N, C-alpha and C positions, 0 to 999 in steps of 0.2 A: 634378779636385778630390776631396777625401776626405770621407766621412760624418763628421759631428760626433758621431755616436753610436757606430758600430761601427768607424770608421776605414778602411773599405774604400773603394777608389777608385770614383768614379762620374762620369757625364758632367757637364760644367761647368754646364749650364743646368738641372740637376735640382733640384726642390724637395723630393723625397722620395728616400730611399735605396732603391735597388732590392734591396738585400740584407736590410736589417732593417726598412725601411718608415718610418724616423724622418724627421720633418719637418726641413728645413734652413732656419735663420733667414735666411741670406743666402748668395750664391754664394761659394765659397771657391776661391782660385786655387791652383794646384799649385806656384807659384814666387813668390818675393818680387816686389813691385811698387814701382817707384820713381816718385814723382809730382813733376812739375815745377811748382814754385809759380807760374811764370809762365803756365801753361796753365789755371790754375784761377781766374782772375780775381783779385779782391782777397783771396780766401780763401787761407789757407795751412794745409795739413794736414800733420801729422807722419806720415811714412811708417811703416806697420805692418811689423814684422819678419816674415820668412818663417816659416811653420809647418812643423813636421816632419810626416811622413805619419801618425804616431800622437801625439795630443796628450799622452799620458801618458809621453812620453819614450821611445817605442819598445818598451814592455812589453806591448803587445797592445791590443785594442779597448778603448776607454774609454766607459762609459755614465754619464751624469749621474744620480745617485741620485734626483733630483727629476723626472726626465724620464719620462713615461708612454709606453710603446711604442705604436706604431700597429697597429691591428687592422682587417683588412678588414671592412666592414659585413656582407657576406653570411656571412663566417665567424663573426662575432659573433652574428648572428641564429640560426645553426645551433647554436652553443654554448648559447644561451639556451633553445632548444627542448629540447635534450638535458637541460639542468638541470631544466626544468619536468617533463619525463617522469620523471626519476629521483625527484623529490620526490613526484609523483603516485603512483608505484608504491609508494614507502615508506609514504605515507599509507594506501593501499588495504590493504597488508599489515598495518598496525597495526589497521585496522578489522576485517579478516577474523579476525585473531588474537583480537580482543576478542569477536566473535560466537561463535567456536568455544569460547572460554573459558566462555561462558554455557551452551552446549548439550552440549559434550563435556567430561565430567568425568574426572578421573584415576581409575584403577581399582585394586582390590586383588585380586590373583589368589590366592584362598584355597588352591588346590591346591599352591602353592609352600610354604605353611606347614603342610601336612598330612603326617602320618607314620602309616602303618599297618604294624604289626608283628604277629607271631604268636608265642605262647609256650605252653609246656606240652608235653604229650605227644601223639603221634599218636593220633587217634581222639577225644581229649578236649581238643584244643587250643582256645585262645581268641584272639580278635582284639583288639588294643589300638590305639585310635585316639587320636592326639595332635595338637592344633592349637595351634601356638605363638602364642598371643595376645599374649604379652609382646613378641615381635619385631614383630608387626603394629603394636602401640602405639608401638614405637620408630621403625619405618620410616615411619609415616603420622601423625605428630604427635598422639599420644595418642588414636587411634581405639580406642574400647572396643566390642568386638563381643559382649561377654558377654550372654547371653540373647537374642541376635538372630541367631545363627548356630548351626545344629545339623545333625546328620546321622543317618542310620539305616543299619544293616547288615542285610542280609537273613538273615545267619547269623553269630552272634558266638561261639558255643561249640560243643562237640562236633565240633571240626574235625579233618579228616584231611589229611595232605600230599596236595597235588594238588587239593583242593577249590577252588572259585571263590567268592569273597566279593564281593558288590556293595555299594558305598557310594552312598547317595543324599543329596544336600544338601537342606536345608530352611532357607532364609534369609529374613530380613526386609529385602529389598533397599531398599524405600522408606524405611525408618527410617534406615539407614546413609547413604543418599544425602542425605536431608533434614537429618540431624543433623550429619554430618561432611563432606558434599560429595564423597564417594567412591562410585564404582559398584563393586559386588561382581562379581567374575568367578569362575566355578567350573564344574566339569565332573564329572558322576557318573563313578565309576571302578569298575573290576573288578580284584581282586587274587587272585593264586594263592597258596594256602597252601603254605608250604615251611619247611624247617629245624626241624620239630617233632621232638622226641626220640622214639625208639622205646622202647616199654616193653611188658611182658607185660600182657595184659588178661584180665579175667574178666567173665562175663555175670551181673550182679546179679539179673536177672529169671528165672534158671533156677529152676523150681519155683514161680513166682509167676504167677497168672492173675487175670482180672477176670470176674466173673459178673454177668449182668444179669437182673433180675426185674421184676415189676410189669406195668403196662399203659401202652402208648404213649398220650399223651405224658407220663405220670407215672412212667416207669420209673426203677429205681434200680440203682446199681452197687456191688459189694462186692469187696474185695481178698481173694483166697484164696491162702494160702501153704502149700505142701506141707511138712509137718513132717519128711518123710524126705529132703529135698533134701540133696545132698552138698556144696554150695558153702559152705565155712566162712568165706570172706572176707566174705560178706554178713551174717553174724550181728551183731546189735546195731545194724543200720541200720534205717531206716524207709522206708516207701513211702507216697506221697500221691497222691490223685486230684484233678485240677483241678475236677471236678464229679462228684457221685454221685447226683443226683436230677433230676426234671423231664426225663427222657430220652425220646427217640423213636428208632425204628429208623432207622439211617443216621447218627445222631450219632456223634461221636468223643470219647473221653475220653483224657486223658494221665496216665499213671502215672509218677511221678518217684521216683528213688532218691536219698535225701538223709540228712542227719544233723541233729540238733537244734542243735548249736553249731558244728560243724566243717565244712569243705569235704570232701566224701567222697573226691574225687580226691587231694587233698593228704594226707589221713589214710591212705588206702590205700597211696600211694607211700611215705610215711614209715614205716608200720608193717608193710607186707607186701611192698613193692617191686613192686606190681602196681597197675593202674588199672582201675576199673570202666568198662565200655563195653557198651552205651550207658547214658546217665544217665536217659533217659526212654523210654517206649514208648507208642505210641498203640494204642487198641483201638476197634473199630467196634461200636456198639450193634446187636444183632440178636436175633431170636427172641422179641421181645416181642409179646404179643397187643395188638391195637389196637382202639379203639372204631370201629365202622363209621362212615364219613363220607359214604357215598353208597350208593344202592340197588344199584349195580353190584357192591358188595362183599358183598351178601347172596346166597347160593347158592339155587338153586331148591329144593333139599332142605330148607334151613332155612326158607324161606318156606312150603313145603308143611306142614312140622311146625307152624308157628305158625298157619296157616289151620285145620288140623285141630283144634288145641286151641281156637281161637276158636269154631269151629262146635259143638264138643262143649259148650263153656261156654254158648252160646246155647240149645241144645236142653235142657240141664239146667235152665236158667232157665225155659223154656217149661213143662216138666213140673212144676217145683217151684212155680211161682207163677200159672200161667194156669188159668182155669176152662175146661176143654176143651169144655163144653157151650155156651159163649158165644164163645170165641176159638180160632181154628185157624190154625196157620202154613201159609200157602199157598206161600210161597217165601222162600228166604234166598239172596241173590245177592251174591257178592263183587265189589265195584266197584273195588278197588285199594287203595292205601295212601298215607299221608302219612308221610314220614320227616323227623323233626326232629333236627338236630344242633346241639350247643352252639356258640355263637360264640367264647367265650373258652377257650383251651387249659388255663388253670389253674382251671377251674370244678370244684368239688368235689361238685356235685349229680349229677343224672341227665345223662349225657353224650350219650345219644341215645335216641330212642323211635320205634317204628314203630307207626302206627295203622292196623290192618286195618279197612277200612270195608265195611259190609254194608247192603244194603237188604232189610228184612223186610216181606213183604206178609202182613197178618193179616186173616183174615175174622172179623168180629164180627157176631153174631146175637143178637137179643133181640126179644121180643114181649110185649105186655101190653095187655089190654083191647081187643083188636081192632087194635092198632097194632104194627107190627113194624119191626125194623131189621136189615138184612142187607147188609153192605158190606165190601169189601176196603180196608183202610187201609195206607198206607205209613209205616214207621218206619225211620229211619236209625240205625245202631248201630255201635259199634267195639269192638275188643279191642286194647289197647296193650301191647306188650312193650318193655322198656327195657334199656339197657346191653348191646346186642348187640356181640359182639367177633368179630374175625377174626384168625387167626394168619398168619404169613408164607406158609404153604402154601395159604391161601385158605379154610380150614375155619372155619366160624362156631360160636360158642358163645353160647347164650341160655338163660335159665331159663324154661322153658315154663310153670312153675307160678306165676311172678311176672308177673301181668298186671292191667290195669285195664280196667273197662268203664264206660259212662256212669252218672253219678249223677243226672242230670236225667231227667224223664219227659215223655212225650207223652200228653195227655188226649184221649180219644175220647168225644164226647158224643152220645147217641142222640136227645136232646130228647124222650124218652119217659118219662113219669112212672114213678118208681121208689119206691113207697111214699109216705109223707106228707112226706118231707124233701127231695125233689129229683128229678132225672132220672137215668136209668141212664148211667153213665160207666165207662170203663176207663182205666187208666194203664199205659203200657208204658215201660220204660227206653229212652232214645234221644232222637232229635230229629225234629221234624216235616218237616225238609227237609235236603238236602245242604249248603246254604249255612249253615244254623244249626249243623250239626256242624263245618263248616270254621271258623266264627268261634270256636267253643268250643275247638277243638283247635289250629289254626294261628295265627289272629290273636291269641288270648289269650296265646300263648307267644312271639310274634314279637320281643319285646324281648331275649330271651336266646337264642333259637334261630333258625337258618336252617331252611328246609324245602324238601323236594322233593315235588312234587305228581305222584303216579302214579295218580290216581283218574279213572276214566272214568264220568261220570254217565249216559252213554247206553247203558251195558251192559244187555242184555235180562235180565229177571228169569228165574230158574230155579226151577221148582217144587220144593218141599220134599219129600224122600223120607222118608215116615214108616214104611214097611214094606219088606220084601224083595220084594214083588210088583211086577212091572214097571208103570210108570205107564200104559201104554197098555191094560191089561187092566181087569177088574172093571167092565165096562159103560161105559167112558169112550172116546169117539172122539177128542176133543182134550183131553188132560190139563191143558194150560196155557191153555185158552181164556178163563180169567178174568184172565190177566195178560199174554198175548201175542196180538197180532192174528193171525188165521188167514189163511194165504195163499189167495187166490182159486183158484189152481190146485189146491190140496189139496181145496178144497170141490167143485170140478167133478169131481174124481176119485171122489167118493163115490157110492154107489148111492142110490136114492131113500130106502130104509129107513135107511141110515146117515146120510143128510142129516137125516132126521126126528129120529133120536136125537141127532145133534150139536146141533140146536137145543134140544131139550127137556132135555138134560143141564145146560144153563146154568140152566134153571128149577129142575131137581132139586137143584142145589147149594145153592140158597137155600131149600130146604124146601117147595117148591111142591107142594100137594096136587092131583094130577091128577084131573080128572073122567072122563077117558078110562080105562076099566077096563084096557085093554091096557097103556097106559103106566104106570098105577099098579102093575099086577102086575109089569111089567118092572123098574121101579126099586126096588120093595120087596124084591127078592131080594138087593140089595147092601147091605152093612153101612154104607157111607158115606151112604146116603140116609135122611133123617128128614123125613117130611111134617109140617111145622109151620105152614105159612101157607096159609090157604084161598085159593082162586082169586079170590074176591071181594075179599080184602084185599091181594092182590098188586099192586104197581105197578112200572112200569119204573124208578122211581127207586132201587129196590133193587139194580139192576145198577150196576157201576162203569162208567166211560167205555169201557174196553176191551170189557167184556161187551156193552154196548149196540151198539157198532160190529160186533162179531162176529155178534150176533143179526140185525142189519139186513142184513149181507152174506149170511148163510146163508138168510134169508127171501127175499131177492132172487134168490139162486141157485135156490131151490125153486120160486118163482113163474115163473121163466124156462123151466122144463121142461114 
């Protein structure tokens, strides 16, 4: 039998074609069948004509256009899975593309639209940078980068062939991305200068210099032109400084060669066939005197000169204003200094001041109607020198005759009647304590000045030298026993007689009238001794604290022998 679909021969009892798989409606014989009506009972059937091997008349396999081909179920299931997989992959691809379109933005490569060229002449060449914003607007749907994309060249003029010029981008990436949806892409670049024309050059700064004067940090600069210079090309041009005041040592100023209305390079090329090079020159500020900013900048020689002047001033004050019969300078001791430096560089007042601090010990003596006062009092005093300068070589300059001393006074009251109107008092210029002087000098000026504290309040007092005679002579065993504690070892080294005089000289300094004739005769031979206080009127309160301790120690040493 033959397949009703493809026409191929197949077994007679087949329901499906083994070639194409088409279902067969009924068995088809390969040859005509003749039916005997008598063998079919009462029924009579008309015999069917025999069919050719190909139903379409022998022209090839014939398929009914309405007949659906048979597909094996396993094959069909495999085909369905493949189709689902293809659809899934397509959907995933669409999803990924959608996500990427959110996070990955198209970019604009600015370097593709950038052009850097060089023009002019060698040594005075210029760099020209062009960014084709019109093409960017055309390529990227009217993206306007104006005001949001810029660049900077490290050197744009005075260029020579072979120089390297660096370009650095400065872009507002966020604005372009948010406004237009594009990400900017750019890279800093370096370019080598080339193809500049060669031309003869001349130095416009020949015979031109800059001089500096004044005091750091308020120095000034001035342009000096040698009238005998031979460079005729530079005649009629001008020179300008970028700054000419408020200068400090180490600063740089730039002098520029220019014209009022024309470009100097173009003018010189056109009129002289030469070019000026360089167009500017830098000068370093130097050799300015500077105001001292720290005590380390004050030399020992300068400090010694100021100390000498300060001590001369104090002694002149003693001679001029003290009553020598009542007040005597026992010691004047240098304790150190306070250096004040101004906080603001543009301050136009006193830029610095050094306060040399002294401790003066003054013996005050007075007696009236059987009462007496004999005591050493401390007064703190200063001499201040201002605007001290130092040059680059480290040499100081200061006006030694321009100094200040305290205007306030310390009052010493004896509490002893002085006539009908009060008690005997003395007033000395200075301060009663080191703290009071510090407040008046440092704290008072702290708003405008920094300070350096170089004062040692523990410095031992030094006796004042009032004559050329050595302090250890003229009947004195311990010259400073009124102001300095005597070392016990020194006391033990004395003979009995020396120890006796060491004790009594403390009494003699206070004008004690000795009842012992030997002691009275001994001390009367010295000019410094004046017997003014009777022994009956003398009290230990007339000693200061140091004197009392020295007397006690010496008496103890004497009693131990």
